[in-house]
N, C-alpha and C positions, 0 to 999 in steps of 0.2 A: 171303217166303211165295208158292206158288205158283208158276209159269211167267210167266216176264219177259215182257212186251210189247214189240217193237221200239220202242225208241227212252226206254223208262222208265229207263234206267240203273241196272240193279239186277246190279252186278256186285262189290260189296261181297262178302269171302268166297270168293270163285271165284279159284283160282289159275292163274297164266298159264300157257299153253299151252309145253310141253318137248318139241323131238322125240325125245329119249331117252326121254320117261315113255309107257306103257302106258296108255291108255282102256279103260274099258267102254263099252257104251252106254250110254246116257242120263247118262253123266258131263258136266259144263261145263268149260269153260277160257273164258280172256279172249286174243283175239289182235287186233293191229289195232285196238283201241276198239271191240271188239264182244266179245258174249258167244255161246258156240258151245256146242253138245251132239252129243255122240258116236252116231251111230246104230248103231253095233256097234263091238265089238273093233278098236282101231286103235293104230300105233307111228309116228311120223315122218311122218304125213299133216298137213303144214300144213293149218290149216282156211281153206277158201275158195279153195285152191291144190292141190287134189289132183283126179286123174281117176275114183278113187273116189267122191268125192263123199259122204263117210262123215261129214262135218259140218254140220250145221243151224245157220246164224247165226239167233240169237235177238234180236238187234237189238243197236242201238248202247249203249254203258256210259252 
């Protein structure tokens, strides 16, 4: 419920990031022990490791 704050571990029910999956802005994924939120439409941009900076790190799971 609501936006998770860093370190709260709110990752239940959030799918793991997949490079083949297209994501719309505001969609959330888990990757590398963190929860990430897309800023806009994206596909094949690794959370935390892309020059477009499309993902926002919402904190550790």
